[in-house]
C-alpha positions as CSV (number, residue, x, y, z in Angstrom):
1,V,64.1,-19.7,118.4
2,I,66.7,-21.8,116.8
3,F,65.4,-23.6,113.6
4,L,67.7,-26.3,112.3
5,Q,66.5,-27.2,108.7
6,T,67.7,-30.3,106.9
7,E,65.4,-30.4,103.9
8,S,65.3,-28.1,100.9
9,S,65.3,-24.4,101.8
10,F,63.7,-22.6,104.8
11,P,60.2,-21.2,104.0
12,L,61.3,-17.6,104.9
13,S,58.4,-16.1,102.9
14,R,55.9,-18.0,105.0
15,L,57.7,-17.1,108.2
16,S,57.6,-13.4,107.1
17,Q,53.9,-13.7,106.4
18,I,53.2,-15.1,109.9
19,V,55.3,-12.5,111.6
20,L,53.7,-9.7,109.6
21,E,50.2,-10.9,110.5
22,R,51.1,-10.9,114.2
23,S,53.1,-7.7,114.4
24,E,51.9,-4.1,114.6
25,T,55.0,-2.1,113.7
26,E,58.0,-2.4,111.5
27,E,60.1,-2.4,114.7
28,E,58.2,-5.4,116.0
29,I,58.6,-7.3,112.8
30,N,62.4,-6.6,112.8
31,E,62.8,-7.5,116.4
32,T,60.9,-10.8,116.0
33,M,62.8,-11.8,112.8
34,N,66.1,-11.1,114.5
35,R,65.3,-13.5,117.3
36,I,64.9,-16.4,114.9
37,F,68.1,-18.2,114.1
38,I,68.0,-20.5,111.0
39,K,70.8,-23.0,110.2
40,K,70.9,-25.4,107.3
41,I,72.1,-28.8,108.2
42,Q,73.9,-30.8,105.6
43,S,74.5,-34.2,107.1
44,Y,74.4,-36.1,110.4
45,S,78.0,-35.1,111.2
46,H,77.1,-31.5,110.6
47,M,74.1,-31.8,112.9
48,L,76.3,-33.3,115.7
49,S,78.8,-30.6,115.2
50,V,76.2,-27.8,115.4
51,L,74.6,-29.4,118.5
52,N,78.0,-29.9,120.2
53,K,79.5,-26.5,119.4
54,D,77.1,-23.8,118.3
55,I,73.7,-24.3,119.9
56,E,74.7,-24.0,123.5
57,A,76.3,-20.6,122.9
58,L,73.2,-19.4,121.1
59,I,71.0,-20.5,123.9
60,K,73.1,-18.9,126.6
61,D,74.0,-15.6,124.7
62,R,70.8,-15.0,123.0
63,G,68.2,-16.3,125.5
64,V,66.8,-18.9,123.0
65,K,63.5,-20.4,124.3
66,L,62.8,-23.0,121.7
67,L,64.8,-25.4,119.4
68,I,63.2,-26.8,116.3
69,I,64.7,-29.5,114.1
70,D,63.0,-30.2,110.7
71,S,63.9,-33.1,110.5
72,I,66.4,-35.7,111.7
73,T,65.0,-38.3,109.5
74,A,66.0,-36.6,106.3
75,I,69.8,-36.5,107.2
76,I,69.7,-40.1,108.4
77,R,67.9,-41.5,105.4
78,G,69.8,-39.4,102.9
79,D,73.3,-39.9,104.1
80,K,75.2,-42.6,102.1
81,D,78.0,-42.8,104.7
82,I,75.8,-44.5,107.2
83,E,76.8,-48.2,106.7
84,D,74.3,-50.1,108.8
85,V,71.5,-50.2,111.3
86,G,73.9,-50.1,114.3
87,E,75.6,-47.0,113.1
88,R,72.2,-45.4,112.5
89,T,71.2,-46.3,116.0
90,E,74.4,-44.8,117.5
91,I,73.9,-41.6,115.6
92,L,70.3,-41.3,116.7
93,H,71.4,-42.0,120.3
94,S,74.0,-39.3,120.1
95,V,71.6,-36.7,118.7
96,G,68.8,-37.6,121.2
97,S,71.1,-37.6,124.1
98,K,72.4,-34.1,123.3
99,L,69.0,-32.7,122.8
100,Q,67.9,-34.1,126.1
101,V,70.9,-32.5,127.8
102,L,70.1,-29.1,126.1
103,C,66.4,-29.4,127.1
104,N,67.1,-30.3,130.7
105,K,70.0,-28.0,131.3
106,Y,68.4,-24.8,129.7
107,K,64.7,-25.7,130.4
108,I,63.8,-25.1,126.7
109,P,61.4,-27.3,124.6
110,V,62.8,-29.2,121.7
111,V,60.6,-29.9,118.8
112,V,61.8,-32.6,116.4
113,V,59.9,-33.4,113.2
114,N,59.9,-37.0,112.4
115,Q,58.7,-38.4,109.1
116,V,56.5,-41.4,108.7
117,S,56.9,-44.6,106.7
118,S,54.2,-47.1,105.6
119,A,53.3,-49.7,108.2
120,I,53.4,-52.8,106.0
121,D,53.4,-55.9,108.1
122,Y,54.5,-53.9,111.1
123,P,54.4,-56.1,114.3
124,G,54.0,-53.0,116.7
125,H,51.1,-50.7,117.6
126,T,50.2,-48.1,114.9
127,Y,47.4,-46.3,116.8
128,G,45.0,-47.1,114.0
129,R,47.1,-45.4,111.4
130,K,48.8,-46.9,108.3
131,V,52.1,-45.2,109.0
132,I,54.7,-45.5,111.7
133,P,57.4,-43.0,112.8
134,S,60.5,-43.4,110.6
135,L,63.2,-43.1,113.3
136,G,61.9,-46.3,114.8
137,P,61.3,-47.5,118.4
138,M,64.6,-46.4,119.8
139,W,63.8,-42.8,119.2
140,T,60.8,-43.0,121.6
141,T,63.2,-43.2,124.5
142,F,63.9,-39.5,123.9
143,I,60.4,-38.4,123.5
144,N,58.3,-36.7,126.3
145,T,55.3,-35.7,124.1
146,R,54.3,-37.0,120.7
147,L,52.1,-35.1,118.3
148,F,50.7,-36.5,115.0
149,V,50.1,-33.8,112.6
150,S,48.3,-34.3,109.2
151,K,46.7,-32.3,106.5
152,T,42.8,-32.0,106.5
153,D,40.3,-30.0,104.6
154,F,39.5,-28.0,107.7
155,K,40.1,-24.3,107.2
156,V,40.9,-21.7,109.9
157,S,39.9,-18.1,109.2
158,K,39.4,-14.8,111.0
159,E,35.7,-14.6,110.3
């Protein structure tokens, strides 16, 4: 697994907890943790550089089966160097195109976390929600499956 993290720090303690819960031996824990590659992404230009230079080698050399990006929205929203909507669209297109190439070439799933924004006077369809995906309608051209995840009071336990 390759995990590209754009916001705050990676929740390593939570990952360790999950792996520990699902592993039976110390060797299994170490083997699992060693198959997870985590990279902190600082900006959209850094994201493009990593996608164009580093990811493909990792996929080929290490047999990566999943790429997760959390999230593209954070680097687009937070980057003061992006001047206008046209530049934002061009960046999203570059990232989306590269992700599609990786997905198709290596037959791996790519999970991209998108944030949501309030749907105030939104002319499009919101599926009954009061929020819309932050990356906008252009991003939907790169999506094969869309999942909407939200917090609930429902608890899952072993009992």
